[in-house]
VEXTOR-477454 format. One record per residue: residue number from 1; residue in one letter; chain; x, y, z of N, C-alpha, C in turn. Coordinates in nm, 2 decimals. Layout:
// residues N
  nr rest kette    nxx    nyy    nzz   caxx   cayy   cazz    cxx    cyy    czz
 NUM    a     A      X      Y      Z      X      Y      Z      X      Y      Z
...
This chain:
// residues 270
  nr rest kette    nxx    nyy    nzz   caxx   cayy   cazz    cxx    cyy    czz
   1    m     A   6.46  -9.93  -5.42   6.45  -9.82  -5.27   6.28  -9.89  -5.25
   2    f     A   6.26  -9.93  -5.08   6.15  -9.92  -5.03   6.09  -9.82  -4.98
   3    t     A   5.98  -9.79  -5.03   5.90  -9.71  -4.95   5.83  -9.71  -4.81
   4    p     A   5.79  -9.66  -4.72   5.70  -9.67  -4.61   5.61  -9.76  -4.65
   5    q     A   5.54  -9.72  -4.78   5.40  -9.80  -4.79   5.42  -9.94  -4.83
   6    s     A   5.53  -9.96  -4.92   5.57 -10.11  -4.94   5.63 -10.17  -4.88
   7    q     A   5.73 -10.13  -4.75   5.78 -10.21  -4.62   5.63 -10.24  -4.55
   8    n     A   5.55 -10.10  -4.52   5.42 -10.16  -4.46   5.35 -10.29  -4.51
   9    s     A   5.29 -10.30  -4.66   5.26 -10.40  -4.71   5.30 -10.54  -4.71
  10    s     A   5.47 -10.50  -4.70   5.55 -10.66  -4.71   5.52 -10.69  -4.58
  11    l     A   5.53 -10.56  -4.43   5.53 -10.68  -4.32   5.37 -10.72  -4.29
  12    l     A   5.27 -10.66  -4.35   5.14 -10.71  -4.32   5.10 -10.86  -4.41
  13    s     A   5.16 -10.87  -4.50   5.17 -11.00  -4.59   5.25 -11.09  -4.52
  14    s     A   5.38 -11.04  -4.44   5.44 -11.14  -4.38   5.37 -11.20  -4.22
  15    e     A   5.29 -11.11  -4.20   5.21 -11.12  -4.07   5.11 -11.24  -4.05
  16    v     A   5.05 -11.18  -4.18   4.91 -11.28  -4.23   4.93 -11.41  -4.25
  17    t     A   5.01 -11.41  -4.35   5.06 -11.53  -4.38   5.13 -11.61  -4.27
  18    r     A   5.20 -11.58  -4.18   5.23 -11.64  -4.06   5.11 -11.66  -3.96
  19    l     A   5.01 -11.59  -3.93   4.89 -11.61  -3.83   4.84 -11.71  -3.89
  20    y     A   4.79 -11.73  -4.03   4.72 -11.86  -4.10   4.74 -11.94  -4.14
  21    g     A   4.90 -11.95  -4.11   4.99 -12.06  -4.18   4.97 -12.10  -4.32
  22    i     A   5.00 -11.98  -4.42   4.98 -11.97  -4.56   5.12 -12.04  -4.63
  23    r     A   5.12 -12.17  -4.61   5.22 -12.23  -4.66   5.19 -12.32  -4.74
  24    e     A   5.33 -12.35  -4.85   5.29 -12.49  -4.91   5.27 -12.62  -4.84
  25    s     A   5.17 -12.69  -4.88   5.13 -12.81  -4.80   5.24 -12.90  -4.79
  26    g     A   5.26 -12.93  -4.66   5.36 -13.04  -4.62   5.50 -12.94  -4.53
  27    s     A   5.46 -12.85  -4.52   5.59 -12.75  -4.48   5.54 -12.74  -4.33
  28    g     A   5.63 -12.73  -4.25   5.63 -12.71  -4.06   5.50 -12.66  -4.07
  29    e     A   5.52 -12.52  -4.10   5.41 -12.41  -4.02   5.25 -12.39  -4.11
  30    a     A   5.24 -12.49  -4.19   5.10 -12.45  -4.27   5.03 -12.53  -4.19
  31    t     A   4.90 -12.45  -4.21   4.78 -12.50  -4.17   4.70 -12.59  -4.27
  32    p     A   4.60 -12.65  -4.29   4.52 -12.69  -4.37   4.47 -12.62  -4.45
  33    i     A   4.37 -12.47  -4.35   4.33 -12.35  -4.42   4.45 -12.28  -4.52
  34    g     A   4.55 -12.30  -4.44   4.65 -12.17  -4.50   4.70 -12.26  -4.64
  35    s     A   4.73 -12.40  -4.65   4.74 -12.50  -4.76   4.67 -12.45  -4.87
  36    q     A   4.54 -12.45  -4.84   4.45 -12.43  -4.95   4.44 -12.30  -4.99
  37    a     A   4.45 -12.21  -4.88   4.47 -12.08  -4.96   4.60 -12.07  -5.04
  38    w     A   4.71 -12.14  -5.01   4.83 -12.12  -5.09   4.81 -12.16  -5.21
  39    e     A   4.73 -12.27  -5.24   4.74 -12.33  -5.37   4.62 -12.27  -5.42
  40    k     A   4.57 -12.19  -5.40   4.45 -12.13  -5.48   4.55 -11.97  -5.51
  41    l     A   4.65 -11.95  -5.49   4.74 -11.83  -5.53   4.81 -11.86  -5.68
  42    s     A   4.79 -11.78  -5.73   4.87 -11.77  -5.88   5.05 -11.81  -5.87
  43    y     A   5.08 -11.90  -5.98   5.24 -11.87  -5.96   5.29 -11.75  -5.91
  44    h     A   5.24 -11.66  -6.01   5.34 -11.51  -5.98   5.29 -11.46  -5.81
  45    l     A   5.22 -11.49  -5.74   5.17 -11.45  -5.63   5.26 -11.51  -5.54
  46    q     A   5.27 -11.65  -5.56   5.35 -11.72  -5.48   5.49 -11.69  -5.45
  47    e     A   5.55 -11.66  -5.59   5.67 -11.58  -5.61   5.73 -11.49  -5.52
  48    m     A   5.61 -11.38  -5.53   5.64 -11.26  -5.47   5.65 -11.29  -5.30
  49    i     A   5.53 -11.37  -5.26   5.50 -11.42  -5.13   5.62 -11.47  -5.03
  50    y     A   5.66 -11.58  -5.14   5.77 -11.67  -5.08   5.88 -11.62  -5.01
  51    p     A   5.96 -11.50  -5.04   6.04 -11.47  -4.95   6.00 -11.37  -4.84
  52    l     A   5.86 -11.34  -4.82   5.83 -11.30  -4.71   5.78 -11.39  -4.58
  53    l     A   5.77 -11.53  -4.61   5.80 -11.62  -4.57   5.89 -11.67  -4.44
  54    t     A   6.00 -11.65  -4.48   6.10 -11.63  -4.39   6.14 -11.51  -4.34
  55    s     A   6.08 -11.43  -4.33   6.09 -11.25  -4.29   6.12 -11.29  -4.12
  56    k     A   6.20 -11.21  -4.12   6.26 -11.17  -3.98   6.17 -11.09  -3.90
  57    y     A   6.17 -10.99  -3.98   6.05 -10.85  -3.91   5.93 -10.92  -3.84
  58    m     A   5.89 -10.86  -3.75   5.79 -10.88  -3.63   5.67 -10.75  -3.64
  59    l     A   5.56 -10.79  -3.62   5.50 -10.68  -3.62   5.44 -10.65  -3.48
  60    s     A   5.48 -10.56  -3.40   5.39 -10.54  -3.24   5.23 -10.54  -3.28
  61    t     A   5.18 -10.66  -3.23   5.04 -10.65  -3.23   4.96 -10.61  -3.11
  62    g     A   4.89 -10.73  -3.04   4.78 -10.68  -2.95   4.88 -10.72  -2.80
  63    n     A   4.99 -10.75  -2.80   5.01 -10.84  -2.68   5.07 -10.71  -2.56
  64    n     A   5.13 -10.61  -2.64   5.15 -10.51  -2.53   5.06 -10.35  -2.56
  65    r     A   4.94 -10.41  -2.59   4.86 -10.26  -2.60   4.80 -10.23  -2.45
  66    s     A   4.77 -10.11  -2.44   4.72 -10.03  -2.34   4.58 -10.04  -2.34
  67    s     A   4.52  -9.99  -2.20   4.36 -10.01  -2.21   4.35  -9.89  -2.28
  68    v     A   4.27  -9.88  -2.36   4.22  -9.73  -2.42   4.08  -9.74  -2.43
  69    t     A   3.98  -9.63  -2.42   3.90  -9.61  -2.47   3.84  -9.53  -2.63
  70    l     A   3.74  -9.55  -2.66   3.70  -9.47  -2.81   3.74  -9.33  -2.81
  71    p     A   3.81  -9.27  -2.88   3.84  -9.13  -2.86   3.75  -9.03  -2.88
  72    s     A   3.75  -8.93  -2.85   3.63  -8.81  -2.85   3.64  -8.73  -2.96
  73    l     A   3.72  -8.78  -3.00   3.76  -8.72  -3.17   3.60  -8.72  -3.23
  74    i     A   3.55  -8.59  -3.29   3.45  -8.62  -3.37   3.46  -8.53  -3.48
  75    f     A   3.41  -8.60  -3.62   3.45  -8.58  -3.74   3.40  -8.44  -3.74
  76    g     A   3.46  -8.31  -3.81   3.44  -8.17  -3.82   3.53  -8.11  -3.71
  77    s     A   3.55  -8.18  -3.59   3.64  -8.09  -3.51   3.79  -8.09  -3.51
  78    d     A   3.85  -7.99  -3.45   3.93  -7.95  -3.44   4.08  -8.01  -3.52
  79    k     A   4.05  -8.15  -3.46   4.19  -8.23  -3.44   4.14  -8.32  -3.60
  80    a     A   3.98  -8.34  -3.63   3.94  -8.42  -3.75   3.86  -8.37  -3.86
  81    k     A   3.93  -8.27  -3.90   3.84  -8.19  -3.99   3.81  -8.25  -4.11
  82    t     A   3.90  -8.33  -4.13   3.88  -8.40  -4.28   3.82  -8.57  -4.22
  83    f     A   3.76  -8.61  -4.34   3.70  -8.74  -4.34   3.83  -8.85  -4.31
  84    q     A   3.92  -8.80  -4.39   4.06  -8.89  -4.37   4.12  -8.89  -4.25
  85    q     A   4.14  -8.78  -4.17   4.18  -8.76  -4.01   4.11  -8.81  -3.95
  86    w     A   3.97  -8.82  -3.96   3.87  -8.88  -3.84   3.87  -9.04  -3.87
  87    l     A   3.86  -9.07  -4.01   3.85  -9.21  -4.02   3.99  -9.29  -3.97
  88    t     A   4.10  -9.25  -4.00   4.22  -9.32  -3.97   4.24  -9.32  -3.81
  89    s     A   4.19  -9.22  -3.76   4.19  -9.20  -3.61   4.13  -9.30  -3.57
  90    w     A   4.02  -9.29  -3.60   3.88  -9.36  -3.53   3.91  -9.50  -3.56
  91    e     A   3.92  -9.56  -3.67   3.95  -9.71  -3.71   4.08  -9.77  -3.63
  92    c     A   4.17  -9.70  -3.63   4.26  -9.76  -3.51   4.26  -9.76  -3.38
  93    s     A   4.16  -9.68  -3.32   4.10  -9.71  -3.20   3.99  -9.80  -3.18
  94    l     A   3.93  -9.86  -3.31   3.89  -9.94  -3.27   3.95 -10.08  -3.27
  95    v     A   4.04 -10.05  -3.34   4.11 -10.20  -3.36   4.18 -10.23  -3.22
  96    d     A   4.24 -10.08  -3.16   4.29 -10.13  -3.05   4.20 -10.19  -2.89
  97    l     A   4.06 -10.14  -2.96   3.97 -10.23  -2.86   3.90 -10.37  -2.90
  98    l     A   3.92 -10.42  -3.01   3.89 -10.54  -3.03   3.97 -10.66  -2.91
  99    q     A   3.87 -10.78  -2.89   3.93 -10.88  -2.80   3.94 -10.99  -2.85
 100    g     A   3.86 -11.02  -2.98   3.91 -11.14  -2.98   4.07 -11.14  -3.07
 101    e     A   4.14 -11.25  -3.01   4.28 -11.30  -3.03   4.33 -11.28  -3.18
 102    r     A   4.25 -11.35  -3.26   4.27 -11.33  -3.42   4.26 -11.21  -3.46
 103    a     A   4.13 -11.17  -3.46   4.08 -11.03  -3.53   4.17 -10.91  -3.47
 104    s     A   4.22 -10.92  -3.35   4.31 -10.83  -3.32   4.45 -10.86  -3.38
 105    q     A   4.51 -10.95  -3.37   4.65 -10.97  -3.44   4.62 -10.93  -3.59
 106    v     A   4.52 -10.96  -3.65   4.53 -10.96  -3.81   4.50 -10.82  -3.83
 107    f     A   4.44 -10.74  -3.75   4.39 -10.56  -3.79   4.51 -10.51  -3.72
 108    s     A   4.60 -10.57  -3.60   4.65 -10.47  -3.57   4.82 -10.47  -3.64
 109    a     A   4.82 -10.56  -3.71   4.91 -10.61  -3.83   4.85 -10.47  -3.96
 110    c     A   4.76 -10.47  -3.96   4.69 -10.34  -4.06   4.73 -10.20  -4.03
 111    k     A   4.76 -10.15  -3.89   4.73 -10.03  -3.87   4.83  -9.94  -3.91
 112    p     A   4.96  -9.99  -3.95   5.06  -9.90  -4.02   4.99  -9.85  -4.15
 113    i     A   4.91  -9.95  -4.24   4.85  -9.90  -4.39   4.73  -9.85  -4.35
 114    l     A   4.67  -9.84  -4.23   4.55  -9.77  -4.23   4.59  -9.63  -4.21
 115    r     A   4.69  -9.59  -4.15   4.70  -9.45  -4.13   4.78  -9.37  -4.22
 116    r     A   4.78  -9.46  -4.37   4.86  -9.39  -4.47   4.74  -9.43  -4.57
 117    d     A   4.67  -9.49  -4.58   4.61  -9.56  -4.74   4.46  -9.54  -4.68
 118    t     A   4.38  -9.40  -4.71   4.24  -9.41  -4.68   4.15  -9.54  -4.80
 119    t     A   4.20  -9.58  -4.89   4.12  -9.65  -4.96   4.13  -9.78  -4.88
 120    t     A   4.26  -9.84  -4.83   4.24  -9.99  -4.75   4.15  -9.92  -4.63
 121    a     A   4.15  -9.85  -4.60   4.08  -9.82  -4.42   3.92  -9.83  -4.47
 122    i     A   3.87  -9.76  -4.57   3.73  -9.81  -4.61   3.70  -9.94  -4.63
 123    y     A   3.81  -9.99  -4.69   3.76 -10.15  -4.76   3.75 -10.23  -4.63
 124    l     A   3.90 -10.19  -4.54   3.86 -10.29  -4.42   3.74 -10.23  -4.31
 125    l     A   3.69 -10.11  -4.30   3.59 -10.09  -4.20   3.51 -10.13  -4.17
 126    p     A   3.41 -10.17  -4.28   3.30 -10.28  -4.25   3.35 -10.41  -4.19
 127    s     A   3.45 -10.46  -4.22   3.52 -10.59  -4.15   3.51 -10.54  -3.97
 128    i     A   3.63 -10.48  -3.97   3.65 -10.43  -3.81   3.51 -10.40  -3.76
 129    l     A   3.46 -10.30  -3.80   3.30 -10.29  -3.74   3.24 -10.43  -3.70
 130    i     A   3.23 -10.50  -3.80   3.13 -10.62  -3.77   3.22 -10.69  -3.65
 131    c     A   3.32 -10.72  -3.65   3.40 -10.77  -3.51   3.39 -10.71  -3.42
 132    m     A   3.36 -10.57  -3.44   3.36 -10.50  -3.28   3.23 -10.51  -3.24
 133    l     A   3.12 -10.50  -3.32   2.96 -10.51  -3.31   2.95 -10.67  -3.22
 134    c     A   2.99 -10.76  -3.33   2.95 -10.88  -3.28   3.02 -10.93  -3.12
 135    e     A   3.13 -10.84  -3.08   3.20 -10.90  -2.96   3.14 -10.86  -2.86
 136    t     A   3.10 -10.74  -2.85   3.01 -10.69  -2.69   2.94 -10.56  -2.81
 137    s     A   2.85 -10.54  -2.69   2.77 -10.42  -2.67   2.78 -10.32  -2.61
 138    d     A   2.91 -10.32  -2.56   2.97 -10.23  -2.47   2.98 -10.07  -2.54
 139    h     A   3.03 -10.12  -2.65   3.08  -9.98  -2.72   2.99  -9.93  -2.85
 140    h     A   2.86  -9.99  -2.83   2.76  -9.92  -2.94   2.73  -9.79  -2.95
 141    h     A   2.71  -9.73  -2.84   2.66  -9.61  -2.83   2.79  -9.50  -2.87
 142    q     A   2.91  -9.54  -2.85   3.02  -9.44  -2.87   3.05  -9.44  -3.05
 143    i     A   2.99  -9.61  -3.10   2.99  -9.64  -3.24   2.90  -9.54  -3.30
 144    t     A   2.76  -9.55  -3.26   2.68  -9.47  -3.36   2.68  -9.34  -3.31
 145    t     A   2.74  -9.30  -3.21   2.77  -9.17  -3.22   2.87  -9.10  -3.33
 146    q     A   2.97  -9.16  -3.31   3.09  -9.13  -3.41   3.00  -9.15  -3.61
 147    v     A   2.95  -9.23  -3.62   2.89  -9.27  -3.75   2.77  -9.15  -3.76
 148    l     A   2.69  -9.11  -3.68   2.59  -8.97  -3.67   2.66  -8.88  -3.70
 149    s     A   2.79  -8.82  -3.63   2.87  -8.71  -3.64   2.91  -8.65  -3.79
 150    v     A   2.94  -8.82  -3.85   2.97  -8.80  -4.03   2.83  -8.74  -4.09
 151    m     A   2.73  -8.80  -4.04   2.64  -8.80  -4.12   2.55  -8.66  -4.08
 152    n     A   2.54  -8.62  -3.97   2.50  -8.49  -3.95   2.56  -8.39  -4.00
 153    q     A   2.70  -8.35  -4.02   2.81  -8.31  -4.09   2.76  -8.28  -4.21
 154    l     A   2.74  -8.39  -4.28   2.74  -8.40  -4.42   2.59  -8.32  -4.43
 155    q     A   2.47  -8.33  -4.36   2.36  -8.25  -4.35   2.35  -8.16  -4.34
 156    e     A   2.47  -8.09  -4.26   2.52  -7.94  -4.25   2.57  -7.89  -4.34
 157    k     A   2.62  -7.93  -4.44   2.70  -7.87  -4.53   2.66  -7.81  -4.63
 158    d     A   2.72  -7.66  -4.70   2.62  -7.61  -4.80   2.67  -7.67  -4.90
 159    k     A   2.55  -7.69  -5.00   2.57  -7.77  -5.12   2.68  -7.77  -5.23
 160    d     A   2.71  -7.59  -5.24   2.80  -7.59  -5.31   2.97  -7.61  -5.26
 161    e     A   2.99  -7.65  -5.11   3.09  -7.65  -5.07   3.18  -7.77  -5.08
 162    a     A   3.26  -7.81  -5.16   3.37  -7.93  -5.18   3.26  -8.03  -5.25
 163    a     A   3.15  -8.02  -5.31   3.05  -8.11  -5.32   3.09  -8.22  -5.36
 164    l     A   3.19  -8.26  -5.45   3.22  -8.39  -5.52   3.30  -8.47  -5.39
 165    s     A   3.34  -8.41  -5.31   3.41  -8.47  -5.20   3.33  -8.51  -5.08
 166    i     A   3.20  -8.42  -5.07   3.09  -8.45  -4.99   3.03  -8.58  -5.03
 167    i     A   3.00  -8.55  -5.18   2.92  -8.70  -5.21   2.99  -8.81  -5.22
 168    s     A   3.13  -8.78  -5.25   3.23  -8.91  -5.24   3.21  -8.99  -5.07
 169    i     A   3.19  -8.90  -4.97   3.23  -8.93  -4.83   3.07  -9.02  -4.79
 170    e     A   2.95  -8.96  -4.87   2.84  -9.01  -4.85   2.83  -9.14  -4.92
 171    i     A   2.89  -9.14  -5.02   2.88  -9.29  -5.10   2.96  -9.43  -4.99
 172    k     A   3.06  -9.37  -4.93   3.15  -9.42  -4.87   3.06  -9.46  -4.78
 173    q     A   2.98  -9.38  -4.68   2.93  -9.41  -4.56   2.86  -9.50  -4.58
 174    l     A   2.74  -9.46  -4.69   2.61  -9.55  -4.72   2.68  -9.72  -4.73
 175    a     A   2.82  -9.70  -4.80   2.85  -9.86  -4.83   2.89  -9.94  -4.75
 176    v     A   2.93  -9.85  -4.63   2.97  -9.94  -4.49   2.85  -9.95  -4.44
 177    l     A   2.77  -9.89  -4.42   2.64  -9.96  -4.37   2.52 -10.05  -4.46
 178    d     A   2.56 -10.04  -4.58   2.51 -10.14  -4.65   2.57 -10.27  -4.67
 179    y     A   2.69 -10.26  -4.62   2.77 -10.39  -4.61   2.73 -10.46  -4.48
 180    l     A   2.71 -10.36  -4.40   2.65 -10.42  -4.27   2.53 -10.51  -4.25
 181    s     A   2.41 -10.43  -4.33   2.31 -10.46  -4.35   2.27 -10.62  -4.43
 182    k     A   2.38 -10.62  -4.54   2.39 -10.75  -4.64   2.43 -10.88  -4.53
 183    w     A   2.52 -10.82  -4.42   2.59 -10.93  -4.34   2.47 -10.96  -4.25
 184    a     A   2.41 -10.88  -4.22   2.28 -10.91  -4.11   2.19 -10.99  -4.20
 185    q     A   2.13 -10.94  -4.32   2.04 -11.04  -4.38   2.09 -11.18  -4.39
 186    k     A   2.21 -11.19  -4.43   2.26 -11.32  -4.48   2.27 -11.41  -4.35
 187    k     A   2.33 -11.33  -4.27   2.33 -11.42  -4.10   2.22 -11.48  -4.06
 188    r     A   2.10 -11.39  -4.09   1.97 -11.42  -4.04   1.91 -11.54  -4.15
 189    q     A   1.94 -11.53  -4.27   1.88 -11.65  -4.35   1.98 -11.78  -4.32
 190    a     A   2.12 -11.78  -4.26   2.17 -11.90  -4.26   2.13 -11.95  -4.11
 191    e     A   2.08 -11.82  -3.99   2.01 -11.88  -3.87   1.87 -11.93  -3.89
 192    s     A   1.85 -11.89  -3.99   1.66 -11.95  -4.03   1.64 -12.10  -4.08
 193    q     A   1.76 -12.11  -4.14   1.74 -12.25  -4.21   1.72 -12.38  -4.13
 194    g     A   1.62 -12.45  -4.19   1.62 -12.57  -4.11   1.48 -12.58  -4.03
 195    k     A   1.49 -12.44  -3.98   1.39 -12.41  -3.83   1.25 -12.43  -3.90
 196    k     A   1.16 -12.50  -3.86   1.03 -12.52  -3.91   0.93 -12.43  -3.80
 197    g     A   0.79 -12.44  -3.81   0.71 -12.38  -3.74   0.67 -12.26  -3.74
 198    r     A   0.58 -12.22  -3.66   0.59 -12.08  -3.63   0.62 -11.98  -3.52
 199    a     A   0.74 -12.05  -3.46   0.79 -12.02  -3.36   0.86 -11.85  -3.38
 200    a     A   0.85 -11.79  -3.30   0.94 -11.63  -3.36   1.08 -11.69  -3.38
 201    f     A   1.14 -11.61  -3.46   1.29 -11.63  -3.49   1.35 -11.55  -3.38
 202    i     A   1.50 -11.60  -3.34   1.55 -11.58  -3.18   1.66 -11.58  -3.24
 203    p     A   1.72 -11.45  -3.28   1.88 -11.43  -3.36   1.97 -11.45  -3.28
 204    s     A   2.08 -11.50  -3.29   2.18 -11.52  -3.21   2.25 -11.40  -3.15
 205    t     A   2.35 -11.43  -3.05   2.39 -11.28  -2.99   2.48 -11.18  -3.09
 206    q     A   2.50 -11.24  -3.20   2.64 -11.14  -3.27   2.51 -11.06  -3.35
 207    l     A   2.43 -11.16  -3.42   2.32 -11.10  -3.51   2.28 -10.97  -3.45
 208    h     A   2.19 -11.02  -3.30   2.13 -10.97  -3.23   2.23 -10.79  -3.22
 209    q     A   2.32 -10.78  -3.20   2.38 -10.69  -3.17   2.43 -10.61  -3.28
 210    v     A   2.46 -10.69  -3.41   2.43 -10.56  -3.54   2.32 -10.54  -3.55
 211    m     A   2.20 -10.61  -3.58   2.05 -10.56  -3.61   2.03 -10.46  -3.52
 212    s     A   2.06 -10.42  -3.37   2.04 -10.34  -3.31   2.10 -10.22  -3.31
 213    f     A   2.25 -10.22  -3.37   2.33 -10.13  -3.40   2.26 -10.05  -3.53
 214    l     A   2.20 -10.12  -3.63   2.15 -10.06  -3.73   2.03  -9.98  -3.72
 215    e     A   1.96 -10.02  -3.64   1.82  -9.99  -3.62   1.81  -9.87  -3.55
 216    k     A   1.95  -9.84  -3.47   1.98  -9.67  -3.41   2.03  -9.57  -3.54
 217    i     A   2.03  -9.63  -3.66   2.06  -9.56  -3.75   1.95  -9.46  -3.81
 218    p     A   1.90  -9.36  -3.80   1.78  -9.28  -3.82   1.77  -9.29  -3.99
 219    a     A   1.67  -9.35  -4.02   1.62  -9.41  -4.15   1.56  -9.26  -4.23
 220    d     A   1.53  -9.16  -4.21   1.50  -9.03  -4.24   1.66  -8.98  -4.26
 221    i     A   1.75  -8.97  -4.19   1.85  -8.93  -4.26   1.97  -9.01  -4.35
 222    l     A   1.90  -9.15  -4.35   1.98  -9.21  -4.42   1.90  -9.22  -4.61
 223    a     A   1.78  -9.16  -4.59   1.70  -9.15  -4.71   1.77  -9.03  -4.78
 224    h     A   1.78  -8.93  -4.69   1.82  -8.78  -4.77   1.97  -8.80  -4.79
 225    i     A   2.06  -8.85  -4.72   2.23  -8.90  -4.79   2.21  -8.97  -4.92
 226    s     A   2.11  -9.05  -4.88   2.14  -9.15  -5.01   2.04  -9.09  -5.15
 227    y     A   1.97  -8.96  -5.14   1.94  -8.90  -5.25   2.03  -8.81  -5.26
 228    k     A   2.08  -8.78  -5.18   2.21  -8.66  -5.25   2.31  -8.74  -5.30
 229    s     A   2.30  -8.88  -5.29   2.42  -8.94  -5.35   2.40  -8.99  -5.50
 230    h     A   2.23  -8.97  -5.51   2.19  -9.04  -5.67   2.15  -9.16  -5.64
 231    a     A   2.12  -9.19  -5.52   2.08  -9.33  -5.51   1.94  -9.31  -5.44
 232    y     A   1.84  -9.33  -5.56   1.72  -9.30  -5.55   1.63  -9.43  -5.49
 233    s     A   1.64  -9.51  -5.53   1.58  -9.65  -5.49   1.65  -9.66  -5.34
 234    p     A   1.72  -9.67  -5.27   1.75  -9.66  -5.13   1.73  -9.57  -5.07
 235    a     A   1.70  -9.43  -5.14   1.61  -9.35  -5.03   1.48  -9.34  -5.01
 236    l     A   1.44  -9.43  -5.13   1.29  -9.41  -5.13   1.24  -9.53  -5.02
 237    m     A   1.36  -9.64  -5.03   1.32  -9.75  -4.94   1.34  -9.71  -4.75
 238    h     A   1.44  -9.60  -4.78   1.44  -9.57  -4.61   1.34  -9.48  -4.56
 239    i     A   1.32  -9.37  -4.65   1.18  -9.30  -4.64   1.05  -9.36  -4.59
 240    e     A   1.03  -9.47  -4.70   0.91  -9.58  -4.66   0.93  -9.60  -4.51
 241    a     A   1.05  -9.67  -4.50   1.06  -9.77  -4.35   1.06  -9.62  -4.25
 242    y     A   1.11  -9.50  -4.25   1.08  -9.41  -4.16   0.93  -9.36  -4.13
 243    i     A   0.84  -9.37  -4.23   0.70  -9.28  -4.24   0.64  -9.42  -4.17
 244    k     A   0.69  -9.56  -4.21   0.57  -9.66  -4.14   0.62  -9.65  -4.00
 245    d     A   0.75  -9.63  -3.96   0.77  -9.65  -3.77   0.69  -9.51  -3.76
 246    n     A   0.68  -9.39  -3.84   0.65  -9.26  -3.76   0.56  -9.21  -3.87
 247    p     A   0.44  -9.25  -3.84   0.32  -9.23  -3.93   0.26  -9.10  -3.92
 248    l     A   0.31  -9.01  -3.79   0.27  -8.88  -3.76   0.35  -8.78  -3.84
 249    q     A   0.45  -8.84  -3.90   0.55  -8.76  -3.95   0.54  -8.77  -4.12
 250    v     A   0.45  -8.80  -4.17   0.41  -8.85  -4.31   0.40  -8.69  -4.39
 251    k     A   0.32  -8.58  -4.33   0.30  -8.48  -4.41   0.45  -8.44  -4.42
 252    e     A   0.52  -8.40  -4.31   0.67  -8.35  -4.33   0.77  -8.40  -4.44
 253    h     A   0.74  -8.54  -4.45   0.82  -8.59  -4.56   0.76  -8.61  -4.67
 254    l     A   0.65  -8.62  -4.70   0.56  -8.65  -4.79   0.62  -8.59  -4.96
 255    c     A   0.63  -8.49  -4.97   0.71  -8.43  -5.09   0.84  -8.53  -5.12
 256    f     A   0.93  -8.53  -5.02   1.07  -8.59  -5.05   0.99  -8.72  -5.05
 257    l     A   0.93  -8.78  -5.03   0.89  -8.93  -5.08   0.83  -8.92  -5.19
 258    q     A   0.76  -8.83  -5.27   0.68  -8.82  -5.40   0.79  -8.78  -5.48
 259    v     A   0.91  -8.69  -5.46   1.01  -8.68  -5.55   1.09  -8.79  -5.55
 260    s     A   1.13  -8.88  -5.47   1.20  -9.00  -5.46   1.15  -9.09  -5.56
 261    e     A   1.01  -9.12  -5.53   0.92  -9.17  -5.62   0.95  -9.18  -5.75
 262    c     A   0.93  -9.02  -5.81   0.95  -9.00  -5.93   1.08  -9.02  -6.03
 263    f     A   1.17  -9.02  -5.91   1.35  -9.05  -5.97   1.31  -9.18  -6.02
 264    v     A   1.30  -9.27  -5.90   1.30  -9.42  -5.91   1.23  -9.47  -6.03
 265    l     A   1.10  -9.38  -6.07   1.02  -9.43  -6.18   1.10  -9.41  -6.28
 266    k     A   1.18  -9.30  -6.34   1.25  -9.24  -6.40   1.35  -9.32  -6.44
 267    s     A   1.43  -9.38  -6.36   1.54  -9.46  -6.37   1.49  -9.60  -6.44
 268    i     A   1.38  -9.66  -6.37   1.31  -9.77  -6.45   1.25  -9.75  -6.58
 269    e     A   1.20  -9.63  -6.61   1.18  -9.62  -6.77   1.29  -9.63  -6.86
 270    r     A   1.40  -9.57  -6.80   1.50  -9.62  -6.89   1.59  -9.70  -6.94
């Protein structure tokens, strides 16, 4: 008997293989990239996927989507009291806003699973955000507001209140932002290769938009969340960056800076 989760997974697999032409080389609907992907799959996985290649079921993707805006749901509000409620609602709304045809098709196919599986939602969020941030800057303010709403709520939580759950959310939040930072670093390195001379680096529109978003996340908040999550090296890095940009705030954050340095040194000594 199929569960809703297994049905959603089967439909998603069927849709993705169709969109990318993941078929055995020589078949009518195969694409060059799809054929390469098929060859890399183990024989066991090929056997599991093969029946899905002829599936008659179709997922409704972006063809009949209505015009939507980012929801007003804020983490901690009545309709988004838990991280899971907020995440699934916000992530599905982001998918509806995607303009790129392929990205819209692929992530729209994921929506049934996003609503049921928080682990999958967390895993796909960085990729969805990258697509969203690269496409347009129109929604950067709303996205920043949503991200900061989670960070501010975590800052206000009592230390003894669901401590393990809060730390788990903090780690997930940091992982998403870390993914975006590493993407921007790799993108910058790729765009810088082959360029000579002392001319100022001019990033592509996509890179500029992602970097602009990251710059709007306060480094001091990132530092404190990293510290609470026991990520002391990132905490030190973020607070140093904040003090560099805000030298008049050094006295206010001096104690935190010194404590972070001590924990980093202790971890190195181990």
